[in-house]
VOPAGU-2260 file (C-alpha; in pm, 1 decimal, decimal comma):
REM VOPAGU-2260
SITE   aa  ch    i         X         Y         Z
SITE  MET   A    0      13,9     -30,1      -7,7
SITE  ASP   A    1     145,1     377,2     -84,5
SITE  PHE   A    2     140,0     610,0     148,3
SITE  GLY   A    3     144,5    1032,3      75,6
SITE  ILE   A    4     113,2    1342,4     273,8
SITE  VAL   A    5    -130,0    1625,8     122,1
SITE  LEU   A    6      72,7    1988,0     240,7
SITE  GLN   A    7     -56,4    2324,3     218,8
SITE  THR   A    8     183,1    2569,2      48,5
SITE  THR   A    9     173,4    2822,0     318,1
SITE  PRO   A   10     511,8    3036,8     355,5
SITE  PRO   A   11     761,8    3015,0     395,3
SITE  SER   A   12     804,6    2763,4      75,2
SITE  ALA   A   13    1091,5    2638,9     185,0
SITE  ARG   A   14     949,8    2469,6     527,4
SITE  VAL   A   15     698,4    2293,3     238,4
SITE  VAL   A   16     996,6    2188,5      54,5
SITE  ASP   A   17    1209,5    2053,7     368,2
SITE  LEU   A   18     834,5    1837,3     500,2
SITE  ALA   A   19     800,9    1701,2     150,8
SITE  VAL   A   20    1176,2    1594,7     168,0
SITE  GLN   A   21    1134,6    1447,2     515,4
SITE  ALA   A   22     856,8    1226,9     371,7
SITE  ASP   A   23    1098,6    1111,6      59,6
SITE  ARG   A   24    1329,8    1011,9     298,0
SITE  LEU   A   25    1100,6     800,5     531,5
SITE  GLY   A   26     940,8     610,4     249,8
SITE  PHE   A   27     650,1     799,9     195,7
SITE  ASP   A   28     528,2     775,0    -198,0
SITE  HIS   A   29     370,1    1049,7    -287,8
SITE  VAL   A   30     347,7    1454,2    -178,3
SITE  TRP   A   31      12,0    1629,0    -245,9
SITE  THR   A   32     -53,5    1995,2    -186,5
SITE  PHE   A   33    -363,5    2262,3    -201,1
SITE  ASP   A   34    -399,9    2396,1    -491,1
SITE  SER   A   35    -589,6    2766,0    -430,6
SITE  HIS   A   36    -366,4    3061,6    -509,3
SITE  ILE   A   37    -531,7    3298,9    -325,5
SITE  LEU   A   38    -484,9    3144,5       6,4
SITE  TRP   A   39    -170,2    3027,6     -44,2
SITE  GLN   A   40     118,1    3028,3    -198,4
SITE  ASP   A   41      82,0    2911,8    -593,8
SITE  PRO   A   42     167,2    2520,8    -563,7
SITE  TYR   A   43     321,1    2478,2    -873,1
SITE  PRO   A   44     722,4    2644,2    -850,1
SITE  ILE   A   45     732,3    2451,6    -506,4
SITE  PHE   A   46     637,2    2099,9    -686,2
SITE  GLY   A   47     986,8    2191,2    -884,4
SITE  GLN   A   48    1202,5    2234,1    -588,1
SITE  ILE   A   49    1028,2    1942,3    -411,6
SITE  LEU   A   50    1109,6    1739,5    -740,2
SITE  ASP   A   51    1460,6    1891,9    -733,7
SITE  HIS   A   52    1529,8    1781,4    -348,0
SITE  THR   A   53    1409,5    1482,7    -322,0
SITE  ARG   A   54    1467,0    1093,3    -556,6
SITE  ARG   A   55    1131,2     915,5    -546,6
SITE  VAL   A   56     829,9    1074,1    -416,7
SITE  MET   A   57     514,9    1163,7    -687,1
SITE  VAL   A   58     388,4    1532,0    -676,3
SITE  GLY   A   59      96,0    1669,4    -735,1
SITE  PRO   A   60    -239,5    1891,6    -635,4
SITE  MET   A   61    -495,5    1825,2    -419,6
SITE  VAL   A   62    -667,6    1904,7    -610,5
SITE  THR   A   63    -701,4    2171,1    -858,2
SITE  ASN   A   64    -993,7    2213,1   -1102,6
SITE  PRO   A   65   -1068,1    2333,6   -1462,3
SITE  THR   A   66   -1210,4    2718,4   -1404,3
SITE  THR   A   67    -883,7    2860,9   -1219,9
SITE  ARG   A   68    -618,7    2731,6   -1449,3
SITE  ASP   A   69    -634,9    2712,5   -1788,0
SITE  TRP   A   70    -617,3    2360,4   -1896,6
SITE  THR   A   71    -367,2    2383,6   -2183,2
SITE  VAL   A   72    -104,5    2567,4   -1932,8
SITE  THR   A   73    -192,9    2310,3   -1634,8
SITE  ALA   A   74    -104,6    2033,4   -1884,3
SITE  SER   A   75     221,2    2210,4   -2011,2
SITE  LEU   A   76     345,7    2225,7   -1609,6
SITE  PHE   A   77     319,8    1893,6   -1570,9
SITE  ALA   A   78     485,0    1813,8   -1926,1
SITE  THR   A   79     740,6    2045,8   -1835,5
SITE  LEU   A   80     805,5    1907,9   -1458,2
SITE  ASN   A   81     785,5    1530,0   -1618,7
SITE  GLU   A   82    1062,8    1625,6   -1878,0
SITE  MET   A   83    1309,7    1797,3   -1625,3
SITE  TYR   A   84    1216,9    1508,0   -1340,0
SITE  GLY   A   85    1109,5    1186,0   -1516,1
SITE  ASN   A   86     749,8    1094,8   -1478,4
SITE  ARG   A   87     695,3    1190,5   -1117,1
SITE  THR   A   88     367,8    1396,9   -1171,1
SITE  VAL   A   89      20,6    1333,7   -1106,8
SITE  CYS   A   90    -277,9    1587,2   -1127,7
SITE  GLY   A   91    -545,7    1537,8    -888,4
SITE  ILE   A   92    -910,2    1771,3   -1011,1
SITE  GLY   A   93   -1207,0    1826,8    -888,3
SITE  ARG   A   94   -1493,8    2067,1    -961,6
SITE  GLY   A   95   -1351,6    2345,5    -758,5
SITE  ASP   A   96   -1360,1    2475,3    -392,7
SITE  SER   A   97   -1175,1    2731,6    -216,8
SITE  ALA   A   98    -980,0    2818,5    -514,7
SITE  VAL   A   99   -1279,1    2919,5    -677,0
SITE  ARG   A  100   -1531,2    3046,0    -428,8
SITE  VAL   A  101   -1292,5    3311,9    -278,7
SITE  GLU   A  102   -1296,2    3462,4    -574,4
SITE  GLY   A  103   -1662,8    3434,0    -572,2
SITE  GLY   A  104   -1712,9    3202,8    -843,0
SITE  ARG   A  105   -1881,7    2864,8    -851,3
SITE  PRO   A  106   -1757,0    2503,3    -874,7
SITE  SER   A  107   -1734,8    2356,4   -1271,1
SITE  THR   A  108   -2022,9    2131,9   -1427,4
SITE  LEU   A  109   -1964,7    1808,5   -1461,3
SITE  LYS   A  110   -1914,8    1845,2   -1833,5
SITE  VAL   A  111   -1636,9    2093,5   -1778,7
SITE  LEU   A  112   -1451,0    1844,6   -1594,3
SITE  ARG   A  113   -1496,9    1607,9   -1773,5
SITE  ASP   A  114   -1321,3    1756,4   -2077,4
SITE  ALA   A  115   -1083,5    1907,5   -1885,0
SITE  VAL   A  116    -974,0    1569,2   -1775,6
SITE  GLY   A  117    -901,7    1466,5   -2098,1
SITE  VAL   A  118    -760,0    1789,3   -2243,3
SITE  ILE   A  119    -503,3    1783,5   -1929,5
SITE  ARG   A  120    -412,4    1410,6   -1974,8
SITE  GLY   A  121    -365,9    1412,0   -2324,0
SITE  LEU   A  122    -156,1    1682,7   -2389,1
SITE  ALA   A  123      37,4    1596,6   -2112,4
SITE  SER   A  124     127,6    1278,5   -2240,8
SITE  GLY   A  125     226,9    1401,8   -2561,0
SITE  GLU   A  126    -103,4    1335,5   -2777,7
SITE  SER   A  127    -325,9    1515,4   -2956,0
SITE  VAL   A  128    -668,2    1677,0   -2857,2
SITE  ALA   A  129    -964,3    1852,9   -2934,8
SITE  TYR   A  130    -973,8    2200,1   -2776,9
SITE  GLY   A  131   -1258,9    2395,5   -2917,3
SITE  ASP   A  132   -1254,5    2437,7   -3252,2
SITE  SER   A  133    -848,0    2374,3   -3242,9
SITE  THR   A  134    -664,0    1996,1   -3232,5
SITE  LEU   A  135    -328,7    2065,4   -2985,4
SITE  ARG   A  136     -45,3    1884,7   -2925,8
SITE  LEU   A  137     262,7    1953,4   -2729,4
SITE  PRO   A  138     527,0    1858,3   -2973,0
SITE  TRP   A  139     808,7    1827,9   -2751,2
SITE  ALA   A  140     615,9    1644,3   -2485,3
SITE  SER   A  141     627,5    1278,9   -2642,7
SITE  LYS   A  142     827,3    1134,8   -2336,2
SITE  SER   A  143     575,3    1280,6   -2077,2
SITE  GLU   A  144     315,1    1033,5   -1912,9
SITE  LEU   A  145      28,1    1195,3   -1664,3
SITE  GLU   A  146    -245,8    1045,2   -1471,0
SITE  VAL   A  147    -538,8    1266,1   -1380,0
SITE  TRP   A  148    -707,1    1125,9   -1042,2
SITE  VAL   A  149   -1079,9    1252,2   -1005,0
SITE  ALA   A  150   -1181,3    1392,9    -679,5
SITE  ALA   A  151   -1576,3    1322,8    -578,4
SITE  TYR   A  152   -1879,7    1284,4    -361,0
SITE  GLY   A  153   -2195,3    1314,9    -531,1
SITE  PRO   A  154   -2316,0    1060,5    -749,4
SITE  LYS   A  155   -2305,7    1185,0   -1091,2
SITE  ALA   A  156   -1943,8    1293,6    -953,2
SITE  LEU   A  157   -1834,8     958,8    -872,9
SITE  LYS   A  158   -2010,0     829,7   -1183,5
SITE  LEU   A  159   -1752,7    1061,3   -1436,0
SITE  THR   A  160   -1522,0     917,4   -1194,1
SITE  GLY   A  161   -1542,2     578,8   -1262,8
SITE  GLU   A  162   -1546,1     619,1   -1621,5
SITE  VAL   A  163   -1278,3     855,1   -1764,5
SITE  ALA   A  164   -1050,0     896,5   -1406,1
SITE  ASP   A  165    -740,7     674,1   -1347,5
SITE  GLY   A  166    -778,0     738,7   -1008,0
SITE  TYR   A  167   -1026,3     835,7    -713,0
SITE  ILE   A  168    -918,5    1071,5    -434,7
SITE  LEU   A  169   -1171,1    1024,3    -146,4
SITE  GLN   A  170   -1093,9    1314,6     131,2
SITE  LEU   A  171   -1221,0    1148,7     432,9
SITE  ALA   A  172   -1131,4     820,3     604,3
SITE  ASP   A  173   -1472,1     673,9     748,3
SITE  PRO   A  174   -1448,7     325,1     643,7
SITE  GLN   A  175   -1857,5     270,7     544,7
SITE  ILE   A  176   -1838,1     620,0     374,1
SITE  THR   A  177   -1556,3     503,2     153,9
SITE  ALA   A  178   -1705,4     155,7     109,9
SITE  TRP   A  179   -2034,1     316,0     -97,8
SITE  MET   A  180   -1799,5     568,6    -259,4
SITE  VAL   A  181   -1574,2     304,2    -386,1
SITE  GLU   A  182   -1814,9      64,6    -509,2
SITE  ALA   A  183   -1998,2     327,6    -693,9
SITE  VAL   A  184   -1641,0     420,0    -929,8
SITE  ARG   A  185   -1638,8      75,0    -946,5
SITE  SER   A  186   -1977,1      45,0   -1077,1
SITE  ALA   A  187   -1965,2     312,4   -1318,2
SITE  ALA   A  188   -1588,7     138,3   -1438,8
SITE  ARG   A  189   -1820,9    -187,4   -1490,3
SITE  ASP   A  190   -2090,5     -30,8   -1675,4
SITE  ALA   A  191   -1838,7     198,9   -1888,0
SITE  GLY   A  192   -1671,1    -128,3   -2001,4
SITE  ARG   A  193   -1336,7     -67,7   -1840,1
SITE  ASP   A  194   -1130,1    -272,6   -1546,0
SITE  PRO   A  195   -1199,0    -127,6   -1186,1
SITE  ASP   A  196    -922,6    -261,7   -1092,8
SITE  ASP   A  197    -726,7     -28,4   -1336,3
SITE  ILE   A  198    -880,2     279,5   -1081,1
SITE  THR   A  199    -653,2     389,0    -813,5
SITE  ILE   A  200    -819,9     453,7    -468,0
SITE  CYS   A  201    -646,8     703,6    -269,6
SITE  VAL   A  202    -846,0     788,7      56,1
SITE  ALA   A  203    -673,6    1115,8     234,3
SITE  ALA   A  204    -741,9    1262,4     552,4
SITE  PRO   A  205    -609,3    1408,9     855,8
SITE  ALA   A  206    -423,6    1194,6    1112,0
SITE  TYR   A  207    -264,6    1272,2    1480,8
SITE  ILE   A  208     -41,5    1051,9    1696,8
SITE  THR   A  209    -165,4    1035,0    2067,0
SITE  ASP   A  210     -70,6     895,6    2342,6
SITE  GLY   A  211    -418,3     702,5    2376,1
SITE  SER   A  212    -494,9     957,0    2681,8
SITE  ALA   A  213    -832,3    1117,5    2683,1
SITE  GLU   A  214    -693,7    1468,5    2681,5
SITE  ALA   A  215    -475,1    1403,0    2405,7
SITE  ALA   A  216    -731,6    1309,5    2212,7
SITE  GLU   A  217    -948,3    1606,1    2233,1
SITE  HIS   A  218    -634,8    1870,8    2152,4
SITE  ALA   A  219    -598,3    1599,0    1817,3
SITE  ARG   A  220    -977,1    1656,4    1764,9
SITE  ASP   A  221    -956,5    2048,2    1797,2
SITE  GLN   A  222    -622,2    2015,6    1561,4
SITE  CYS   A  223    -858,9    1813,1    1269,0
SITE  ARG   A  224   -1226,1    1961,6    1349,4
SITE  TRP   A  225   -1141,9    2202,4    1017,1
SITE  PHE   A  226   -1144,7    1895,0     803,3
SITE  GLY   A  227   -1511,8    1816,0     892,8
SITE  GLY   A  228   -1595,8    2167,1     790,3
SITE  MET   A  229   -1370,4    2162,9     447,5
SITE  VAL   A  230   -1567,3    1784,4     402,7
SITE  GLY   A  231   -1930,6    1976,1     455,5
SITE  ASN   A  232   -1878,5    2232,7     189,5
SITE  HIS   A  233   -1874,8    1976,0     -18,8
SITE  VAL   A  234   -2172,5    1794,1      99,3
SITE  ALA   A  235   -2388,6    2088,1     143,9
SITE  ASP   A  236   -2302,3    2147,7    -231,7
SITE  ILE   A  237   -2467,2    1773,6    -294,7
SITE  VAL   A  238   -2800,8    1881,0    -107,8
SITE  SER   A  239   -2809,3    2165,1    -241,3
SITE  ARG   A  240   -2797,6    2011,1    -580,2
SITE  TYR   A  241   -2994,3    1639,1    -533,9
SITE  GLY   A  242   -3160,0    1726,5    -184,8
SITE  GLU   A  243   -3154,9    1493,7     119,3
SITE  SER   A  244   -3242,3    1191,1     -76,9
SITE  SER   A  245   -2928,6    1208,4    -286,8
SITE  GLY   A  246   -2833,8     818,9    -247,7
SITE  VAL   A  247   -2542,0     943,2     -41,1
SITE  PRO   A  248   -2522,4     779,8     282,8
SITE  THR   A  249   -2655,0     942,2     584,6
SITE  ALA   A  250   -2356,6     962,8     798,2
SITE  LEU   A  251   -2191,2    1212,2     567,4
SITE  THR   A  252   -2475,9    1451,7     500,7
SITE  ASP   A  253   -2638,4    1443,2     844,2
SITE  TYR   A  254   -2394,9    1665,9    1022,7
SITE  ILE   A  255   -2402,0    1965,9     819,0
SITE  LYS   A  256   -2748,6    2052,6     928,1
SITE  ALA   A  257   -2599,7    2246,9    1196,1
SITE  ARG   A  258   -2365,9    2462,9     917,1
SITE  GLU   A  259   -2398,5    2837,7     956,5
SITE  GLY   A  260   -2197,1    2937,4     678,6
SITE  TYR   A  261   -1827,4    2928,2     595,7
SITE  ASP   A  262   -1523,2    3175,2     623,2
SITE  TYR   A  263   -1269,6    3049,9     320,0
SITE  ASN   A  264   -1029,4    3306,7     483,0
SITE  GLN   A  265    -981,8    2997,0     773,8
SITE  HIS   A  266    -984,6    2695,4     528,8
SITE  GLY   A  267    -829,5    2411,1     588,7
SITE  ARG   A  268    -681,4    2578,2     919,7
SITE  ALA   A  269    -644,9    2426,3    1277,1
SITE  GLY   A  270    -894,3    2640,1    1514,6
SITE  ASN   A  271   -1122,3    2707,0    1232,5
SITE  THR   A  272   -1426,3    2930,2    1409,2
SITE  HIS   A  273   -1688,3    2823,0    1144,3
SITE  THR   A  274   -1625,2    2455,2    1210,2
SITE  THR   A  275   -1779,1    2424,7    1591,6
SITE  PHE   A  276   -2055,5    2275,3    1396,6
SITE  VAL   A  277   -1836,8    1911,3    1316,3
SITE  PRO   A  278   -1909,0    1660,2    1604,7
SITE  ASP   A  279   -1668,6    1481,6    1783,6
SITE  GLU   A  280   -1782,9    1197,9    1633,6
SITE  ILE   A  281   -1758,6    1306,8    1296,1
SITE  VAL   A  282   -1394,7    1408,6    1366,6
SITE  ASP   A  283   -1343,8    1065,8    1480,8
SITE  ARG   A  284   -1506,9     917,6    1162,9
SITE  PHE   A  285   -1351,3    1148,3     908,6
SITE  CYS   A  286    -977,4    1150,9    1069,5
SITE  ILE   A  287    -721,3     888,6    1228,4
SITE  ILE   A  288    -691,5     994,5    1591,8
SITE  GLY   A  289    -522,9     811,4    1818,8
SITE  PRO   A  290    -186,1     590,1    1901,7
SITE  PRO   A  291      -4,2     392,0    1627,6
SITE  GLU   A  292    -228,7      82,2    1676,2
SITE  GLU   A  293    -574,4     274,3    1592,4
SITE  HIS   A  294    -402,4     386,9    1256,8
SITE  ILE   A  295    -299,9      54,5    1165,1
SITE  LYS   A  296    -663,3     -76,0    1246,2
SITE  ARG   A  297    -835,8     206,0    1005,6
SITE  VAL   A  298    -547,0     191,9     757,6
SITE  GLU   A  299    -587,3    -151,3     745,9
SITE  GLU   A  300    -990,5    -175,7     717,2
SITE  LEU   A  301    -948,3     118,8     430,4
SITE  ARG   A  302    -687,0    -146,4     253,1
SITE  GLU   A  303    -931,8    -417,3     301,2
SITE  LEU   A  304   -1197,3    -205,9     101,3
SITE  GLY   A  305    -940,8    -195,7    -221,3
SITE  VAL   A  306    -794,3     165,9    -123,7
SITE  ASP   A  307    -458,9     175,8    -268,5
SITE  GLN   A  308    -326,5     483,9    -106,0
SITE  PHE   A  309    -347,9     654,7     224,3
SITE  ALA   A  310    -235,1    1048,8     201,8
SITE  VAL   A  311    -209,2    1220,4     529,0
SITE  TYR   A  312    -312,7    1560,0     567,0
SITE  LEU   A  313     -86,9    1785,6     783,9
SITE  GLN   A  314    -258,1    2057,3     899,4
SITE  HIS   A  315    -206,5    2031,2    1229,7
SITE  ASP   A  316      71,3    2107,9    1513,1
SITE  ASP   A  317     250,2    1788,1    1536,5
SITE  LYS   A  318     379,2    1741,1    1141,4
SITE  GLU   A  319     716,3    1581,8    1245,1
SITE  HIS   A  320     629,2    1342,1    1510,7
SITE  THR   A  321     321,2    1231,0    1314,6
SITE  LEU   A  322     557,3    1223,8     990,2
SITE  ALA   A  323     836,8     971,1    1168,9
SITE  ALA   A  324     535,1     766,4    1355,8
SITE  TYR   A  325     383,1     661,7    1037,9
SITE  ALA   A  326     731,4     579,4     911,2
SITE  ASP   A  327     847,9     370,9    1224,9
SITE  HIS   A  328     491,1     195,4    1285,2
SITE  VAL   A  329     225,8     226,0    1052,3
SITE  MET   A  330     334,6     151,2     759,4
SITE  PRO   A  331     560,8    -114,0     799,8
SITE  ALA   A  332     289,6    -303,4     975,0
SITE  VAL   A  333      43,5    -273,6     696,1
SITE  ASN   A  334     305,9    -338,6     444,6
SITE  VAL   A  335     372,5    -631,1     618,6
SITE  ALA   A  336      37,3    -752,3     674,1
SITE  THR   A  337      -1,4    -684,9     282,1
SITE  ASP   A  338     313,9    -883,9     164,5
SITE  ALA   A  339     186,3   -1150,4     424,4
SITE  ARG   A  340    -179,8   -1171,8     213,5
SITE  THR   A  341      18,4   -1204,6    -147,7
């Protein structure tokens, strides 16, 4: 099983690069970053620095969107990084959240997202693609290869993911919800004549290592509560679009009934004052909190559901300890168990 980390590109950028270098040295496979160019620094120059200072990790956004960035520019960025550092990039993409909303915009339609996936992947893989009334190709990118992984929650977005994506990104670590989401993607893939096993499944969520005490758990929940607010933004879109009978598990939709607005200036930040509506139960379900054995247990549950990668959001006050604990305890235990099964 692969492991990744997810970072905000909060200044100083050297700190982001340093955490990525630590992750590479400790055996993590992917380094992801937010892509919200007003709230934080632009991730693409930082990707270049990360690739230049590491040897093996893949890098990419979790996630970009088809609205704030021109598709051809996005493709050229990835193809350029691949030419410079080998094919070590992956494009995570969704309809758009903070990057779009902070400008007063709205998430893209699913049709736009579908088209963007094809154009970005095709161009960044050296192929010719239809773009408007033109046919475009990056003539210098023949050796570049790029996978595009789609982040999705709603039924139609999950269907799109199964039909066109190379990977699926689910931003929460609840096994019950994961099972439902993964099966929706796989079912759509089968219906489209694709092999569901060709779609890489990535679950991403905050993880906080504690000593097992109640006091430590309370602190960890407060550090991770922001995540329930972030997920709640996407869930609110689903409810507004489909109503409460969307088919999405009620465990994902019920808690947002107490939601009262959201301040994107505090997006993804520990101590976010607009996420007090998120109950402890949701924090415990969506995130992984506790001593290493709790993390091992949950990640193994996710692996049994077909998850190929667990990516740790590191937006809290104990980043290095979390990285080290995963490298020393969680990753070896999970992968030893994986090897034993095979």
